[in-house]
Structures are given as structure tokens and as C-alpha cells.
Backbone as JSON, one array per atom type, in Angstrom:
{
  "sequence": "MTKTLEIILEKASAWPKEAQDELVRAAKQIEEAQSASAYTATNEELKAIDEGLSQMRRGEFASKKEVDAFFKSRKP",
  "N": [[92.24, 72.86, 113.79], [91.15, 74.21, 116.88], [90.13, 72.31, 119.84], [88.45, 73.71, 121.58], [87.34, 75.65, 119.76], [86.0, 74.05, 118.09], [84.0, 73.02, 119.85], [82.64, 75.42, 120.39], [81.63, 76.16, 117.83], [80.12, 73.93, 117.43], [78.01, 74.37, 119.62], [77.09, 76.82, 118.65], [75.48, 76.35, 116.62], [72.98, 75.96, 117.66], [72.25, 78.36, 118.53], [70.31, 81.45, 118.53], [69.27, 82.96, 115.32], [70.23, 85.78, 115.09], [72.48, 85.8, 116.98], [74.13, 83.97, 115.77], [74.53, 85.34, 113.34], [76.03, 87.43, 114.36], [78.35, 86.25, 115.33], [79.31, 85.28, 112.85], [79.88, 87.77, 111.59], [82.0, 88.57, 113.33], [83.88, 86.68, 112.9], [84.44, 87.23, 110.21], [85.69, 89.58, 110.42], [87.98, 88.97, 111.79], [89.16, 87.22, 110.03], [89.75, 89.04, 107.77], [91.53, 90.55, 109.09], [93.56, 88.81, 109.32], [94.27, 88.18, 106.91], [95.2, 90.52, 105.69], [97.74, 92.56, 104.62], [98.83, 94.83, 105.37], [97.95, 97.5, 107.62], [95.86, 100.21, 106.49], [95.39, 103.51, 107.25], [92.76, 105.71, 107.86], [91.82, 108.74, 106.28], [90.88, 110.51, 108.32], [92.09, 109.34, 110.72], [94.86, 109.58, 109.98], [95.1, 112.44, 110.0], [94.68, 112.95, 112.72], [96.9, 111.59, 113.76], [98.89, 113.07, 112.78], [98.25, 115.52, 114.01], [98.71, 114.73, 116.73], [101.51, 114.28, 116.53], [102.3, 116.75, 115.89], [101.65, 118.2, 118.27], [103.38, 116.96, 120.1], [105.83, 117.83, 119.02], [105.7, 120.49, 119.85], [105.86, 120.19, 122.49], [103.62, 119.73, 123.97], [102.32, 118.07, 126.48], [100.43, 116.0, 128.45], [99.95, 116.39, 131.88], [101.07, 114.35, 134.75], [99.1, 114.53, 136.66], [96.77, 115.09, 135.11], [96.79, 112.86, 133.44], [96.3, 110.83, 135.28], [93.73, 111.74, 136.3], [92.19, 111.46, 133.92], [92.11, 108.67, 133.5], [90.96, 107.84, 135.95], [88.45, 108.85, 135.63], [87.42, 107.04, 133.71], [86.86, 104.76, 135.01], [84.42, 102.28, 135.95]],
  "CA": [[91.16, 73.57, 114.54], [91.33, 73.75, 118.35], [88.98, 71.6, 120.55], [87.54, 74.67, 122.09], [86.73, 76.3, 118.66], [84.99, 73.09, 117.64], [82.92, 73.09, 120.8], [81.94, 76.71, 120.32], [80.86, 76.09, 116.56], [78.86, 73.01, 117.52], [77.03, 74.95, 120.3], [76.52, 77.9, 117.98], [74.47, 75.88, 115.71], [71.62, 76.0, 118.33], [71.98, 79.8, 118.78], [69.44, 82.24, 117.68], [69.89, 83.45, 114.08], [70.95, 86.94, 115.4], [73.68, 85.54, 117.55], [74.9, 83.37, 114.7], [74.98, 86.45, 112.45], [77.05, 88.3, 115.06], [79.5, 85.36, 115.3], [79.87, 85.37, 111.47], [80.54, 89.26, 111.45], [83.09, 88.67, 114.05], [84.84, 85.79, 112.14], [84.82, 87.78, 108.99], [86.6, 90.74, 110.85], [89.18, 88.31, 112.14], [89.67, 86.67, 108.75], [90.15, 90.17, 106.97], [92.83, 91.04, 109.79], [94.64, 87.71, 109.25], [94.74, 88.1, 105.49], [95.6, 91.8, 105.45], [99.2, 92.65, 104.84], [99.25, 96.11, 106.05], [96.83, 98.41, 107.85], [95.79, 101.5, 105.91], [94.84, 104.34, 108.04], [91.79, 106.54, 107.11], [92.25, 110.19, 106.33], [90.65, 111.11, 109.72], [93.16, 108.8, 111.55], [96.14, 110.43, 109.5], [95.0, 113.84, 110.54], [94.71, 112.75, 114.17], [98.21, 111.18, 114.02], [99.7, 114.4, 112.42], [98.01, 116.51, 115.09], [99.48, 114.33, 117.92], [102.96, 114.52, 116.35], [102.62, 118.31, 116.02], [101.5, 118.51, 119.76], [104.53, 116.41, 120.7], [107.03, 118.64, 118.64], [105.51, 121.67, 120.51], [106.13, 119.92, 123.89], [102.33, 119.74, 124.62], [102.19, 116.86, 126.92], [99.52, 115.9, 129.53], [100.65, 116.2, 133.25], [100.65, 113.15, 135.43], [97.72, 114.7, 137.35], [95.8, 115.01, 133.98], [96.64, 111.46, 132.94], [95.54, 110.2, 136.43], [92.3, 112.04, 136.33], [91.47, 110.86, 132.82], [91.96, 107.15, 133.81], [90.05, 107.7, 137.14], [87.16, 109.13, 135.08], [87.07, 106.0, 132.96], [86.49, 103.5, 135.73], [82.98, 102.2, 136.17]],
  "C": [[91.32, 73.16, 116.12], [89.97, 73.1, 118.86], [88.0, 72.71, 120.97], [86.56, 75.44, 120.85], [85.58, 75.28, 118.1], [83.82, 72.98, 118.58], [82.0, 74.24, 120.6], [81.13, 76.52, 119.05], [79.72, 75.15, 116.73], [77.82, 73.68, 118.42], [76.39, 76.14, 119.49], [75.4, 77.5, 116.91], [73.0, 75.9, 116.35], [71.41, 77.45, 118.72], [70.99, 80.31, 117.96], [70.17, 82.75, 116.42], [70.84, 84.82, 114.26], [72.37, 86.73, 115.95], [74.61, 84.78, 116.7], [75.44, 84.39, 113.7], [76.17, 87.16, 113.03], [78.37, 87.43, 114.9], [80.22, 85.3, 113.87], [80.55, 86.63, 111.2], [81.89, 89.18, 112.18], [84.25, 87.82, 113.36], [85.29, 86.44, 110.88], [85.88, 88.94, 109.25], [87.92, 90.19, 111.08], [89.96, 87.71, 110.94], [90.29, 87.82, 107.94], [91.48, 90.55, 107.64], [93.88, 90.06, 109.61], [95.29, 87.78, 107.75], [95.24, 89.56, 105.04], [97.09, 91.88, 105.51], [99.58, 93.7, 105.57], [97.93, 96.86, 106.48], [96.82, 99.74, 107.18], [94.82, 102.45, 106.74], [93.78, 105.26, 107.17], [92.31, 107.98, 107.16], [91.99, 110.89, 107.76], [91.81, 110.53, 110.55], [94.6, 109.44, 111.19], [96.13, 111.78, 109.92], [95.13, 113.8, 112.06], [96.2, 112.47, 114.56], [99.1, 112.45, 113.85], [99.54, 115.36, 113.5], [98.81, 116.12, 116.42], [101.02, 114.58, 117.75], [103.31, 116.1, 116.38], [102.58, 118.72, 117.53], [102.81, 118.12, 120.37], [105.67, 117.41, 120.31], [106.89, 119.95, 119.51], [105.62, 121.53, 121.99], [104.72, 120.04, 124.74], [102.07, 118.27, 125.15], [101.06, 116.93, 128.17], [100.38, 115.66, 130.85], [100.37, 114.92, 133.83], [99.31, 113.14, 136.15], [96.61, 114.52, 136.3], [95.67, 113.58, 133.45], [95.8, 110.65, 134.12], [94.12, 110.46, 136.4], [91.54, 111.56, 135.08], [91.21, 109.36, 133.12], [90.9, 106.87, 134.86], [88.61, 107.95, 136.57], [86.65, 107.97, 134.17], [86.64, 104.73, 133.68], [85.11, 103.53, 135.98], [82.63, 102.48, 137.62]]
}
């Protein structure tokens, strides 16, 4: 165990219950990701992937102007 993790876990013992619960949820997600051998996409994700591939095959790409505008709109 790293020293930083030891320090965080020690400090977490004084956190409110809600914060401790959140830490447990995050740790469980990390543990699940570490123990998973392969990611299984949902049906919705598979449909989105298929649609993206179809758009690519049809040559439907965003222009540089569209991409720049998208990223500009996401800045705080």
C-alpha cells in the first residue's frame, strides 16, 4: 500500500458517513475495473458504435470548423 493511500484512509476515518460511503463506492468501482477481464458494452453503446462506423463508411465527418466550435462550446 502506498503511503499516500495510508494517509487518506486514516483521514477518511474522521470523514462524515456520506463522504465515507462515497469513498467506498469509488473504491468498489476501481476494484471491479481491476478484476474485470474485458469490458462488455451495453446494447445502447453497441448501437452507437455501429452508427458511428456507418457514418464513417458514408464519409460523414465533422469539419475542422465544427470540431473547433464543439470544443469551444464546452469550455467553462
